[in-house]
N, CA, C and O of each residue as an XYZ file, in Angstrom:
924
protein
N     -71.464     59.116     49.626
C     -71.271     57.720     49.181
C     -71.451     57.675     47.696
O     -72.321     58.348     47.143
N     -70.615     56.870     47.031
C     -70.690     56.772     45.563
C     -71.941     56.060     45.145
O     -72.475     55.220     45.869
N     -72.401     56.403     43.969
C     -73.611     55.795     43.425
C     -73.328     54.342     43.071
O     -72.512     54.043     42.199
N     -74.022     53.446     43.769
C     -73.738     52.029     43.551
C     -74.389     51.487     42.322
O     -74.067     50.379     41.893
N     -75.321     52.251     41.720
C     -75.982     51.749     40.528
C     -75.106     51.869     39.280
O     -75.301     51.125     38.318
N     -74.145     52.796     39.282
C     -73.240     52.909     38.120
C     -72.179     51.830     38.126
O     -71.789     51.326     39.179
N     -71.731     51.494     36.975
C     -70.674     50.462     36.874
C     -69.348     51.030     37.317
O     -68.935     52.108     36.887
N     -68.705     50.308     38.162
C     -67.417     50.767     38.665
C     -66.422     49.615     38.581
O     -66.667     48.539     39.127
N     -65.297     49.840     37.898
C     -64.327     48.768     37.686
C     -62.983     49.066     38.321
O     -61.992     48.399     38.023
N     -62.940     50.034     39.166
C     -61.664     50.354     39.809
C     -60.793     51.194     38.910
O     -61.241     51.632     37.851
N     -59.558     51.428     39.308
C     -58.632     52.261     38.527
C     -58.244     51.585     37.209
O     -58.232     50.358     37.113
N     -57.934     52.380     36.217
C     -57.570     51.842     34.894
C     -56.269     51.071     34.953
O     -55.335     51.424     35.673
N     -56.242     50.007     34.170
C     -55.044     49.154     34.150
C     -54.148     49.605     33.008
O     -54.593     49.667     31.862
N     -52.891     49.922     33.304
C     -51.969     50.382     32.231
C     -51.681     49.259     31.256
O     -51.669     48.092     31.646
N     -51.446     49.592     29.985
C     -51.133     48.550     28.980
C     -49.826     47.849     29.299
O     -48.936     48.443     29.907
N     -49.700     46.573     28.892
C     -48.453     45.831     29.189
C     -47.261     46.419     28.449
O     -47.373     46.915     27.328
N     -46.130     46.346     29.112
C     -44.892     46.861     28.518
C     -44.349     45.863     27.498
O     -44.425     44.649     27.683
N     -43.804     46.409     26.427
C     -43.185     45.561     25.408
C     -41.817     45.088     25.880
O     -40.991     45.860     26.364
N     -41.619     43.795     25.718
C     -40.337     43.217     26.120
C     -39.442     43.116     24.901
O     -39.781     42.460     23.916
N     -38.310     43.766     24.978
C     -37.364     43.733     23.857
C     -36.501     42.491     23.956
O     -36.100     42.091     25.048
N     -36.221     41.889     22.830
C     -35.384     40.678     22.779
C     -34.039     41.027     22.171
O     -33.953     41.738     21.170
N     -32.999     40.515     22.794
C     -31.650     40.760     22.273
C     -31.411     39.883     21.052
O     -31.820     38.722     21.023
N     -30.761     40.429     20.068
C     -30.430     39.674     18.853
C     -28.985     39.179     18.870
O     -28.408     38.858     17.831
N     -28.433     39.128     20.037
C     -27.045     38.664     20.145
C     -26.979     37.152     20.159
O     -27.805     36.491     19.530
N     -26.010     36.593     20.868
C     -25.786     35.152     20.901
C     -26.913     34.466     21.645
O     -27.327     34.932     22.706
N     -27.403     33.395     21.118
C     -28.442     32.613     21.753
C     -27.837     31.313     22.279
O     -26.765     30.887     21.851
N     -28.522     30.727     23.172
C     -27.939     29.584     23.871
C     -27.789     28.355     23.012
O     -26.867     27.573     23.244
N     -28.682     28.131     21.990
C     -28.665     26.839     21.308
C     -27.866     26.797     20.043
O     -27.358     25.726     19.709
N     -27.708     27.881     19.305
C     -27.097     27.805     17.989
C     -25.858     28.632     17.865
O     -25.385     29.256     18.815
N     -25.343     28.616     16.652
C     -24.111     29.320     16.387
C     -24.356     30.686     15.797
O     -23.489     31.555     15.899
N     -25.461     30.904     15.205
C     -25.654     32.189     14.549
C     -25.122     32.159     13.141
O     -24.838     31.083     12.614
N     -24.981     33.308     12.519
C     -24.525     33.378     11.137
C     -23.026     33.266     11.038
O     -22.324     33.277     12.050
N     -22.520     33.154      9.789
C     -21.090     32.986      9.559
C     -20.300     34.180     10.044
O     -19.149     34.036     10.454
N     -20.910     35.379     10.003
C     -20.177     36.567     10.440
C     -19.985     36.638     11.924
O     -19.242     37.493     12.407
N     -20.629     35.768     12.666
C     -20.514     35.796     14.126
C     -19.711     34.604     14.625
O     -19.987     34.069     15.699
N     -18.706     34.184     13.837
C     -17.938     32.981     14.171
C     -17.256     33.093     15.534
O     -17.234     32.135     16.306
N     -16.700     34.274     15.822
C     -15.952     34.420     17.062
C     -16.851     34.250     18.272
O     -16.372     33.917     19.356
N     -18.151     34.473     18.103
C     -19.061     34.314     19.222
C     -19.716     32.968     19.280
O     -20.636     32.774     20.075
N     -19.283     32.024     18.473
C     -19.934     30.712     18.418
C     -19.061     29.613     18.980
O     -19.255     28.446     18.636
N     -18.118     29.939     19.823
C     -17.253     28.950     20.497
C     -16.504     28.064     19.497
O     -16.273     26.887     19.773
N     -16.129     28.602     18.362
C     -15.342     27.854     17.376
C     -16.141     26.960     16.467
O     -15.568     26.282     15.614
N     -17.492     26.936     16.629
C     -18.297     26.029     15.798
C     -18.143     26.358     14.319
O     -17.969     25.465     13.489
N     -18.207     27.634     14.000
C     -18.121     28.022     12.593
C     -16.731     27.756     12.023
O     -16.593     27.381     10.858
N     -15.698     27.951     12.849
C     -14.331     27.696     12.375
C     -14.155     26.221     12.031
O     -13.580     25.884     10.996
N     -14.653     25.344     12.905
C     -14.560     23.905     12.626
C     -15.341     23.539     11.370
O     -14.905     22.698     10.585
N     -16.490     24.168     11.183
C     -17.284     23.891      9.997
C     -16.548     24.314      8.732
O     -16.567     23.600      7.729
N     -15.894     25.486      8.780
C     -15.139     25.954      7.617
C     -13.976     25.016      7.315
O     -13.734     24.686      6.154
N     -13.247     24.578      8.358
C     -12.116     23.661      8.160
C     -12.602     22.352      7.557
O     -11.980     21.816      6.640
N     -13.704     21.842      8.069
C     -14.257     20.590      7.545
C     -14.624     20.732      6.072
O     -14.333     19.846      5.269
N     -15.262     21.845      5.717
C     -15.638     22.064      4.315
C     -14.411     22.177      3.421
O     -14.420     21.703      2.285
N     -13.354     22.808      3.934
C     -12.117     22.918      3.146
C     -11.513     21.544      2.899
O     -11.088     21.242      1.784
N     -11.474     20.701      3.947
C     -10.917     19.352      3.793
C     -11.727     18.527      2.801
O     -11.160     17.803      1.982
N     -13.044     18.635      2.873
C     -13.884     17.912      1.922
C     -13.605     18.379      0.496
O     -13.523     17.567     -0.425
N     -13.459     19.694      0.322
C     -13.177     20.236     -1.012
C     -11.843     19.734     -1.545
O     -11.736     19.363     -2.713
N     -10.816     19.723     -0.678
C      -9.498     19.240     -1.097
C      -9.576     17.770     -1.497
O      -9.003     17.374     -2.512
N     -10.284     16.953     -0.703
C     -10.407     15.524     -1.020
C     -11.108     15.320     -2.356
O     -10.707     14.466     -3.147
N     -12.148     16.096     -2.608
C     -12.859     15.981     -3.884
C     -11.961     16.381     -5.048
O     -11.951     15.715     -6.084
N     -11.209     17.461     -4.882
C     -10.319     17.911     -5.957
C      -9.228     16.888     -6.236
O      -8.890     16.644     -7.394
N      -8.663     16.276     -5.169
C      -7.641     15.251     -5.369
C      -8.229     14.043     -6.087
O      -7.583     13.462     -6.959
N      -9.446     13.665     -5.725
C     -10.087     12.551     -6.406
C     -10.317     12.833     -7.881
O     -10.109     11.966     -8.730
N     -10.747     14.051     -8.175
C     -10.959     14.420     -9.580
C      -9.637     14.426    -10.338
O      -9.567     13.959    -11.475
N      -8.578     14.959     -9.702
C      -7.266     14.985    -10.355
C      -6.764     13.571    -10.622
O      -6.221     13.298    -11.693
N      -6.943     12.659     -9.644
C      -6.516     11.269     -9.843
C      -7.293     10.612    -10.976
O      -6.725      9.863    -11.771
N      -8.583     10.890    -11.050
C      -9.390     10.317    -12.130
C      -8.941     10.844    -13.487
O      -8.864     10.084    -14.453
N      -8.645     12.137    -13.566
C      -8.187     12.725    -14.835
C      -6.861     12.101    -15.264
O      -6.669     11.771    -16.435
N      -5.939     11.943    -14.291
C      -4.635     11.336    -14.605
C      -4.827      9.905    -15.099
O      -4.192      9.485    -16.066
N      -5.711      9.157    -14.427
C      -5.945      7.770    -14.851
C      -6.540      7.721    -16.253
O      -6.148      6.878    -17.060
N      -7.492      8.625    -16.555
C      -8.109      8.635    -17.877
C      -7.103      9.010    -18.964
O      -7.184      8.516    -20.089
N      -6.156      9.885    -18.623
C      -5.170     10.320    -19.619
C      -4.124      9.238    -19.858
O      -3.797      8.922    -21.002
N      -3.599      8.668    -18.761
C      -2.451      7.769    -18.891
C      -2.840      6.298    -18.940
O      -2.065      5.484    -19.441
N      -4.008      5.934    -18.441
C      -4.481      4.550    -18.468
C      -3.401      3.573    -17.985
O      -2.920      2.775    -18.789
N      -3.003      3.602    -16.711
C      -1.896      2.771    -16.244
C      -2.220      1.288    -16.266
O      -3.338      0.875    -15.957
N      -1.225      0.495    -16.636
C      -1.303     -0.961    -16.595
C      -0.314     -1.483    -15.559
O       0.700     -0.849    -15.267
N      -0.628     -2.640    -15.016
C       0.201     -3.204    -13.954
C       1.576     -3.606    -14.480
O       1.713     -4.073    -15.610
N       2.586     -3.415    -13.640
C       3.941     -3.859    -13.958
C       3.998     -5.382    -13.841
O       3.361     -5.966    -12.964
N       4.758     -6.016    -14.721
C       4.819     -7.480    -14.765
C       6.224     -7.953    -14.386
O       7.223     -7.424    -14.873
N       6.281     -8.953    -13.512
C       7.540     -9.550    -13.064
C       7.564    -11.024    -13.454
O       6.574    -11.740    -13.303
N       8.714    -11.459    -13.958
C       8.936    -12.873    -14.248
C      10.326    -13.268    -13.743
O      11.268    -12.475    -13.780
N      10.427    -14.501    -13.277
C      11.748    -15.097    -13.036
C      12.089    -15.894    -14.291
O      11.469    -16.920    -14.572
N      13.076    -15.417    -15.042
C      13.416    -16.056    -16.313
C      14.452    -17.161    -16.155
O      14.549    -18.055    -16.996
N      15.223    -17.096    -15.077
C      16.242    -18.142    -14.880
C      16.535    -18.256    -13.394
O      16.579    -17.257    -12.677
N      16.735    -19.493    -12.940
C      17.088    -19.759    -11.550
C      18.077    -20.914    -11.529
O      17.854    -21.950    -12.156
N      19.166    -20.724    -10.805
C      20.216    -21.741    -10.731
C      20.514    -22.017     -9.261
O      20.971    -21.142     -8.526
N      20.243    -23.257     -8.849
C      20.451    -23.673     -7.461
C      21.590    -24.682     -7.427
O      21.483    -25.764     -8.004
N      22.664    -24.334     -6.759
C      23.823    -25.226     -6.693
C      24.018    -25.843     -5.314
O      24.804    -26.778     -5.161
N      23.312    -25.331     -4.308
C      23.399    -25.925     -2.966
C      22.116    -25.604     -2.200
O      21.626    -24.475     -2.215
N      21.583    -26.638     -1.527
C      20.429    -26.459     -0.655
C      20.424    -27.643      0.314
O      19.778    -28.663      0.075
N      21.166    -27.477      1.419
C      21.417    -28.595      2.326
C      21.082    -28.189      3.754
O      21.564    -27.168      4.245
N      20.255    -28.992      4.420
C      19.922    -28.773      5.829
C      20.654    -29.810      6.668
O      20.417    -31.007      6.509
N      21.549    -29.368      7.567
C      22.311    -30.311      8.387
C      21.525    -30.663      9.654
O      20.473    -30.074      9.902
N      22.014    -31.610     10.457
C      21.270    -32.038     11.657
C      21.039    -30.940     12.680
O      20.164    -31.076     13.535
N      21.792    -29.867     12.614
C      21.612    -28.760     13.566
C      20.674    -27.683     13.026
O      20.640    -26.568     13.547
N      19.915    -28.012     11.988
C      18.943    -27.087     11.361
C      19.615    -25.881     10.719
O      19.015    -24.812     10.612
N      20.841    -26.054     10.299
C      21.555    -24.983      9.610
C      21.451    -25.232      8.100
O      21.948    -26.241      7.599
N      20.806    -24.315      7.381
C      20.587    -24.480      5.941
C      21.676    -23.746      5.165
O      21.894    -22.549      5.353
N      22.348    -24.480      4.297
C      23.326    -23.868      3.389
C      22.694    -23.796      1.998
O      22.122    -24.768      1.505
N      22.811    -22.634      1.389
C      22.101    -22.405      0.121
C      22.948    -21.534     -0.798
O      23.769    -20.731     -0.354
N      22.718    -21.722     -2.094
C      23.370    -20.902     -3.119
C      22.429    -20.852     -4.317
O      22.298    -21.825     -5.059
N      21.775    -19.704     -4.497
C      20.724    -19.574     -5.502
C      20.925    -18.285     -6.299
O      21.010    -17.195     -5.732
N      20.999    -18.432     -7.628
C      21.082    -17.275     -8.536
C      19.718    -17.090     -9.207
O      19.100    -18.053     -9.660
N      19.259    -15.826     -9.263
C      17.953    -15.511     -9.847
C      18.084    -14.373    -10.849
O      18.775    -13.383    -10.606
N      17.406    -14.536    -11.980
C      17.286    -13.460    -12.964
C      15.808    -13.098    -13.126
O      14.955    -13.966    -13.312
N      15.531    -11.804    -13.050
C      14.163    -11.305    -13.187
C      14.053    -10.420    -14.426
O      14.999     -9.722    -14.791
N      12.893    -10.459    -15.061
C      12.550     -9.449    -16.054
C      11.382     -8.637    -15.498
O      10.408     -9.182    -14.978
N      11.512     -7.328    -15.622
C      10.481     -6.401    -15.156
C       9.970     -5.652    -16.377
O      10.732     -4.970    -17.063
N       8.688     -5.780    -16.643
C       8.081     -5.190    -17.832
C       7.164     -4.039    -17.443
O       6.219     -4.212    -16.674
N       7.464     -2.844    -17.994
C       6.576     -1.695    -17.857
C       5.801     -1.554    -19.168
O       6.369     -1.093    -20.158
N       4.506     -1.940    -19.206
C       3.753     -1.920    -20.459
C       3.126     -0.567    -20.791
O       2.439     -0.444    -21.805
N       3.346      0.439    -19.965
C       2.668      1.724    -20.142
C       3.366      2.607    -21.171
O       4.595      2.647    -21.242
N       2.571      3.309    -21.960
C       3.106      4.189    -23.003
C       3.467      5.570    -22.479
O       4.299      6.252    -23.077
N       2.863      5.996    -21.379
C       3.074      7.356    -20.901
C       3.572      7.424    -19.456
O       3.695      8.513    -18.895
N       3.853      6.284    -18.860
C       4.238      6.249    -17.449
C       5.615      5.606    -17.311
O       5.848      4.509    -17.817
N       6.523      6.293    -16.625
C       7.811      5.732    -16.262
C       7.806      5.320    -14.798
O       6.938      5.737    -14.030
N       8.776      4.502    -14.416
C       8.818      3.967    -13.052
C      10.223      4.158    -12.483
O      11.217      3.785    -13.108
N      10.286      4.745    -11.286
C      11.528      4.815    -10.519
C      11.545      3.664     -9.515
O      10.662      3.562     -8.664
N      12.551      2.805     -9.618
C      12.752      1.728     -8.649
C      13.804      2.197     -7.651
O      15.006      2.099     -7.898
N      13.324      2.710     -6.515
C      14.240      3.252     -5.515
C      14.882      2.164     -4.671
O      15.979      2.346     -4.141
N      14.195      1.028     -4.545
C      14.758     -0.072     -3.741
C      14.104     -1.383     -4.152
O      12.887     -1.451     -4.326
N      14.915     -2.417     -4.305
C      14.416     -3.768     -4.574
C      15.127     -4.719     -3.618
O      16.351     -4.846     -3.641
N      14.351     -5.371     -2.793
C      14.890     -6.351     -1.848
C      14.314     -7.718     -2.182
O      13.100     -7.866     -2.320
N      15.182     -8.720     -2.312
C      14.761    -10.082     -2.652
C      14.999    -10.986     -1.448
O      16.079    -10.993     -0.858
N      13.965    -11.748     -1.099
C      14.064    -12.678      0.024
C      13.713    -14.082     -0.449
O      12.804    -14.275     -1.257
N      14.451    -15.059      0.072
C      14.172    -16.456     -0.237
C      13.416    -17.125      0.905
O      13.726    -16.907      2.077
N      12.427    -17.935      0.558
C      11.630    -18.646      1.557
C      11.514    -20.117      1.169
O      11.352    -20.469      0.001
N      11.602    -20.956      2.193
C      11.209    -22.354      2.030
C      10.056    -22.595      2.997
O      10.240    -22.550      4.213
N       8.861    -22.852      2.451
C       7.677    -22.855      3.304
C       7.484    -21.459      3.886
O       7.440    -20.468      3.156
N       7.370    -21.395      5.211
C       7.239    -20.103      5.900
C       8.558    -19.609      6.473
O       8.585    -18.605      7.185
N       9.648    -20.299      6.172
C      10.933    -19.955      6.756
C      11.792    -19.156      5.769
O      12.054    -19.601      4.651
N      12.214    -17.994      6.198
C      13.097    -17.188      5.351
C      14.530    -17.664      5.532
O      14.994    -17.869      6.654
N      15.220    -17.835      4.418
C      16.591    -18.327      4.506
C      17.611    -17.399      3.874
O      18.807    -17.667      3.990
N      17.221    -16.358      3.233
C      18.210    -15.472      2.622
C      17.589    -14.167      2.187
O      16.378    -14.071      1.986
N      18.441    -13.151      2.042
C      17.974    -11.833      1.635
C      19.077    -11.126      0.865
O      20.260    -11.238      1.188
N      18.652    -10.388     -0.172
C      19.608     -9.624     -0.979
C      18.979     -8.291     -1.359
O      17.822     -8.227     -1.773
N      19.768     -7.226     -1.210
C      19.317     -5.891     -1.639
C      20.399     -5.188     -2.456
O      20.580     -3.974     -2.366
N      21.117     -5.989     -3.263
C      22.242     -5.442     -4.030
C      21.851     -4.979     -5.431
O      22.721     -4.650     -6.238
N      20.537     -4.949     -5.729
C      20.104     -4.441     -7.033
C      20.083     -2.911     -6.975
O      19.391     -2.331     -6.138
N      20.823     -2.273     -7.842
C      20.921     -0.813     -7.830
C      19.600     -0.187     -8.275
O      18.883     -0.748     -9.105
N      19.292      0.966     -7.721
C      18.075      1.665     -8.116
C      18.218      2.154     -9.559
O      19.322      2.429    -10.029
N      17.074      2.255    -10.252
C      17.121      2.648    -11.662
C      15.770      3.219    -12.073
O      14.772      3.079    -11.366
N      15.766      3.862    -13.227
C      14.534      4.383    -13.820
C      14.194      3.550    -15.040
O      15.063      3.250    -15.860
N      12.923      3.176    -15.159
C      12.462      2.364    -16.284
C      11.509      3.196    -17.140
O      10.492      3.690    -16.655
N      11.853      3.341    -18.415
C      11.061      4.158    -19.315
C       9.803      3.468    -19.798
O       9.445      2.386    -19.335
N       9.132      4.127    -20.751
C       7.852      3.643    -21.271
C       8.048      2.359    -22.085
O       9.022      2.229    -22.826
N       7.113      1.415    -21.941
C       7.106      0.168    -22.708
C       8.504     -0.439    -22.763
O       9.055     -0.706    -23.831
N       9.047     -0.643    -21.582
C      10.426     -1.096    -21.469
C      10.491     -2.373    -20.648
O       9.718     -2.558    -19.708
N      11.423     -3.257    -21.011
C      11.691     -4.470    -20.247
C      13.111     -4.405    -19.710
O      14.059     -4.190    -20.464
N      13.252     -4.592    -18.412
C      14.555     -4.509    -17.748
C      14.876     -5.860    -17.118
O      14.007     -6.500    -16.526
N      16.118     -6.284    -17.249
C      16.580     -7.537    -16.667
C      17.491     -7.217    -15.482
O      18.443     -6.446    -15.602
N      17.181     -7.820    -14.344
C      18.014     -7.654    -13.148
C      18.312     -9.034    -12.580
O      17.535     -9.973    -12.753
N      19.440     -9.141    -11.906
C      19.842    -10.408    -11.313
C      20.333    -10.223     -9.898
O      20.779     -9.142     -9.514
N      20.247    -11.296     -9.122
C      20.740    -11.253     -7.751
C      21.122    -12.659     -7.324
O      20.795    -13.635     -7.999
N      21.820    -12.755     -6.191
C      22.269    -14.044     -5.656
C      21.893    -14.117     -4.183
O      22.082    -13.163     -3.428
N      21.360    -15.262     -3.792
C      21.125    -15.585     -2.385
C      22.100    -16.689     -2.013
O      22.007    -17.805     -2.525
N      23.018    -16.385     -1.137
C      24.059    -17.354     -0.802
C      24.443    -17.193      0.665
O      24.541    -16.077      1.174
N      24.659    -18.330      1.341
C      25.081    -18.280      2.736
C      24.516    -19.436      3.518
O      24.248    -20.501      2.962
N      24.333    -19.233      4.803
C      23.751    -20.242      5.671
C      22.827    -19.564      6.677
O      23.051    -18.422      7.076
N      21.779    -20.293      7.082
C      20.755    -19.705      7.930
C      20.148    -20.789      8.798
O      19.865    -21.890      8.326
N      19.948    -20.474     10.069
C      19.256    -21.388     10.967
C      17.763    -21.318     10.674
O      17.165    -20.246     10.758
N      17.157    -22.450     10.330
C      15.722    -22.510     10.035
C      15.095    -23.616     10.876
O      15.704    -24.662     11.102
N      13.885    -23.375     11.331
C      13.157    -24.345     12.143
C      11.926    -24.795     11.360
O      10.882    -24.143     11.401
N      12.056    -25.904     10.655
C      10.973    -26.423      9.831
C      10.009    -27.231     10.691
O      10.422    -27.969     11.586
N       8.716    -27.079     10.404
C       7.739    -27.905     11.099
C       7.624    -29.264     10.395
O       8.346    -29.544      9.437
N       6.703    -30.099     10.888
C       6.598    -31.451     10.344
C       6.269    -31.470      8.863
O       6.863    -32.235      8.103
N       5.313    -30.625      8.441
C       4.944    -30.591      7.031
C       6.059    -30.083      6.147
O       6.250    -30.581      5.038
N       6.805    -29.086      6.630
C       7.909    -28.538      5.835
C       9.060    -29.540      5.723
O       9.726    -29.612      4.691
N       9.288    -30.304      6.778
C      10.335    -31.339      6.702
C       9.946    -32.438      5.717
O      10.790    -32.969      4.995
N       8.664    -32.769      5.700
C       8.201    -33.771      4.737
C       8.389    -33.261      3.316
O       8.831    -34.003      2.439
N       8.049    -31.980      3.084
C       8.251    -31.395      1.756
C       9.730    -31.394      1.378
O      10.085    -31.685      0.236
N      10.585    -31.067      2.337
C      12.025    -31.024      2.040
C      12.546    -32.416      1.687
O      13.355    -32.551      0.769
N      12.100    -33.445      2.391
C      12.542    -34.816      2.061
C      12.110    -35.185      0.646
O      12.866    -35.818     -0.091
N      10.886    -34.788      0.261
C      10.434    -35.055     -1.102
C      11.288    -34.304     -2.116
O      11.636    -34.846     -3.165
N      11.622    -33.060     -1.803
C      12.443    -32.270     -2.723
C      13.853    -32.838     -2.846
O      14.432    -32.839     -3.932
N      14.407    -33.324     -1.729
C      15.744    -33.926     -1.772
C      15.729    -35.167     -2.667
O      16.668    -35.389     -3.431
N      14.692    -35.959     -2.580
C      14.607    -37.170     -3.399
C      14.428    -36.833     -4.883
O      15.006    -37.493     -5.746
N      13.628    -35.806     -5.175
C      13.387    -35.450     -6.573
C      14.448    -34.508     -7.133
O      14.565    -34.342     -8.347
N      15.232    -33.886     -6.223
C      16.242    -32.897     -6.629
C      15.601    -31.650     -7.278
O      16.256    -30.923     -8.025
N      14.328    -31.422     -6.982
C      13.615    -30.223     -7.445
C      13.032    -29.550     -6.209
O      12.238    -30.153     -5.488
N      13.421    -28.303     -5.964
C      13.099    -27.631     -4.712
C      12.039    -26.551     -4.934
O      12.129    -25.739     -5.855
N      11.023    -26.573     -4.050
C       9.940    -25.588     -4.089
C      10.339    -24.387     -3.224
O      10.253    -24.416     -1.996
N      10.770    -23.356     -3.901
C      11.303    -22.169     -3.229
C      10.479    -20.950     -3.642
O      10.098    -20.809     -4.804
N      10.212    -20.082     -2.684
C       9.522    -18.826     -2.964
C      10.520    -17.673     -2.933
O      11.329    -17.550     -2.014
N      10.440    -16.836     -3.960
C      11.201    -15.583     -3.975
C      10.205    -14.440     -3.791
O       9.264    -14.288     -4.569
N      10.425    -13.650     -2.764
C       9.541    -12.523     -2.469
C      10.323    -11.218     -2.577
O      11.423    -11.089     -2.041
N       9.737    -10.260     -3.276
C      10.373     -8.970     -3.492
C       9.619     -7.887     -2.735
O       8.389     -7.844     -2.746
N      10.373     -7.016     -2.081
C       9.829     -5.828     -1.438
C      10.375     -4.619     -2.182
O      11.588     -4.438     -2.288
N       9.471     -3.797     -2.695
C       9.869     -2.690     -3.576
C       9.498     -1.353     -2.968
O       8.576     -1.246     -2.161
N      10.237     -0.341     -3.375
C       9.882      1.065     -3.165
C       9.974      1.743     -4.527
O      11.066      1.934     -5.063
N       8.817      2.103     -5.082
C       8.794      2.637     -6.440
C       7.982      3.923     -6.486
O       7.146      4.182     -5.619
N       8.247      4.730     -7.525
C       7.475      5.938     -7.816
C       7.157      5.950     -9.304
O       7.928      5.455    -10.125
N       6.018      6.517     -9.629
C       5.610      6.631    -11.021
C       5.842      8.064    -11.512
O       5.757      9.028    -10.751
N       6.137      8.167    -12.802
C       6.345      9.474    -13.428
C       5.321      9.659    -14.538
O       5.295      8.900    -15.506
N       4.466     10.691    -14.385
C       3.459     11.040    -15.385
C       3.896     12.352    -16.029
O       3.608     13.420    -15.489
N       4.572     12.300    -17.149
C       5.077     13.527    -17.746
C       6.104     14.170    -16.838
O       7.173     13.607    -16.599
N       5.776     15.365    -16.325
C       6.665     16.056    -15.393
C       6.290     15.796    -13.941
O       6.952     16.305    -13.036
N       5.249     15.022    -13.703
C       4.749     14.782    -12.353
C       5.281     13.449    -11.842
O       5.242     12.438    -12.544
N       5.778     13.465    -10.606
C       6.218     12.246     -9.940
C       5.276     11.932     -8.786
O       4.909     12.816     -8.012
N       4.893     10.678     -8.681
C       3.958     10.267     -7.641
C       4.687     10.100     -6.311
O       5.913     10.178     -6.234
N       3.897      9.869     -5.274
C       4.470      9.466     -3.999
C       4.958      8.032     -4.106
O       4.752      7.373     -5.125
N       5.606      7.548     -3.049
C       6.245      6.227     -3.106
C       5.232      5.126     -2.783
O       4.442      5.230     -1.845
N       5.288      4.071     -3.595
C       4.471      2.884     -3.375
C       5.366      1.736     -2.903
O       6.569      1.720     -3.168
N       4.755      0.771     -2.198
C       5.503     -0.376     -1.679
C       4.804     -1.680     -2.074
O       4.261     -2.374     -1.216
N       4.815     -2.012     -3.355
C       4.175     -3.273     -3.764
C       4.978     -4.477     -3.297
O       6.173     -4.386     -3.014
N       4.280     -5.615     -3.224
C       4.906     -6.886     -2.857
C       4.784     -7.852     -4.025
O       3.736     -7.943     -4.665
N       5.856     -8.564     -4.293
C       5.900     -9.501     -5.416
C       6.264    -10.883     -4.873
O       7.197    -11.028     -4.083
N       5.512    -11.895     -5.311
C       5.787    -13.267     -4.874
C       5.923    -14.162     -6.092
O       5.092    -14.136     -7.000
N       6.993    -14.958     -6.092
C       7.275    -15.867     -7.200
C       7.403    -17.283     -6.641
O       8.316    -17.571     -5.868
N       6.484    -18.160     -7.035
C       6.508    -19.562     -6.604
C       7.353    -20.362     -7.601
O       6.969    -20.531     -8.759
N       8.488    -20.843     -7.143
C       9.466    -21.451     -8.049
C       9.642    -22.943     -7.768
O       9.487    -23.415     -6.642
N       9.969    -23.658     -8.831
C      10.453    -25.029     -8.740
C      11.819    -25.052     -9.415
O      11.940    -24.921    -10.633
N      12.846    -25.223     -8.580
C      14.217    -25.054     -9.061
C      14.969    -26.372     -8.922
O      15.033    -26.916     -7.819
N      15.541    -26.906    -10.001
C      16.338    -28.133     -9.896
C      17.710    -27.835     -9.296
O      18.272    -26.757     -9.490
N      18.221    -28.793     -8.582
C      19.578    -28.686     -8.049
C      20.543    -29.032     -9.170
O      20.657    -30.195     -9.558
N      21.228    -28.044     -9.684
C      22.024    -28.232    -10.897
C      23.363    -28.903    -10.623
O      23.975    -29.442    -11.545
N      23.833    -28.882     -9.375
C      25.159    -29.438     -9.105
C      25.162    -30.964     -9.166
O      26.184    -31.574     -9.482
N      24.017    -31.578     -8.863
C      23.981    -33.045     -8.858
C      22.554    -33.509     -9.148
O      21.931    -34.172     -8.319
N      22.047    -33.162    -10.310
C      20.661    -33.477    -10.624
C      20.591    -34.530    -11.722
O      21.243    -34.416    -12.760
N      19.780    -35.565    -11.467
C      19.549    -36.602    -12.472
C      18.087    -36.619    -12.910
O      17.656    -37.538    -13.607
N      17.326    -35.606    -12.505
C      15.887    -35.603    -12.804
C      15.615    -35.216    -14.245
O      14.583    -35.598    -14.796
N      16.511    -34.471    -14.865
C      16.275    -33.986    -16.220
C      15.323    -32.799    -16.261
O      14.963    -32.330    -17.340
N      14.917    -32.316    -15.104
C      13.990    -31.178    -15.039
C      14.726    -29.889    -15.366
O      15.827    -29.647    -14.872
N      14.106    -29.064    -16.205
C      14.691    -27.770    -16.581
C      13.797    -26.671    -16.016
O      12.572    -26.733    -16.124
N      14.419    -25.682    -15.423
C      13.636    -24.591    -14.839
C      12.827    -23.876    -15.919
O      13.328    -23.590    -17.007
N      11.573    -23.598    -15.595
C      10.676    -22.912    -16.517
C      10.468    -21.469    -16.056
O      10.248    -21.225    -14.869
N      10.536    -20.501    -16.994
C      10.248    -19.110    -16.595
C       8.898    -19.024    -15.902
O       7.921    -19.639    -16.328
N       8.867    -18.255    -14.834
C       7.715    -18.238    -13.934
C       7.205    -16.812    -13.760
O       7.972    -15.894    -13.468
N       5.900    -16.641    -13.943
C       5.278    -15.340    -13.704
C       5.044    -15.130    -12.212
O       4.660    -16.059    -11.501
N       5.272    -13.926    -11.750
C       5.123    -13.597    -10.342
C       3.817    -12.836    -10.090
O       3.291    -12.170    -10.982
N       3.315    -12.945     -8.881
C       2.119    -12.220     -8.467
C       2.540    -10.881     -7.862
O       3.448    -10.817     -7.033
N       1.861     -9.811     -8.292
C       2.171     -8.457     -7.829
C       0.978     -7.943     -7.037
O      -0.159     -7.983     -7.507
N       1.253     -7.456     -5.827
C       0.205     -6.950     -4.956
C       0.566     -5.530     -4.521
O       1.553     -5.313     -3.819
N      -0.258     -4.563     -4.955
C      -0.029     -3.185     -4.563
C      -0.754     -2.842     -3.255
O      -0.665     -1.710     -2.779
């Protein structure tokens, strides 16, 4: 029998084994940039996003540099002459009209030219459109240049005036001075030296008071009118 007075602790316990950890893909993250293919596209999307941000920043800086160099000023539109020889609404709501308009377009910039690819002129009485013309030829306008263009709105159009517009028309018939809006729809490009911009579509609105010249006793003479330009 073994001596019970000596300390006895049983067989020796072997030391614990070291557990090795894999340094491959882990469940929560993407890993380093060199392991993009193993990150389910996370790194690729991150690179694309960073590229897009860089491009946007560079374009913004380029636009700021161009603005600082060229200092663009707004183009100015005026209606210098308007001749109305007919504006008659018959009982069937058919409007007959004949309106000639002359515009001056001023480019005040010293280093910027303007390509006018399309100019469309529309006539409005109140909210009702009664005519449209797009016969102005496209042209290029140089630096600090004023260009004169003309167009005619002529024909007949079915218009449905509401109560307020009919009241305005009766007042205009009595005074022989008609409140007509000319609205322009443009397609233009700017030229900065050798660089041409993308196409812009500004809107121009001209609030006019035009006397009926064929039978007017008011003595009112049309006054040149500045137009509002909205880019």
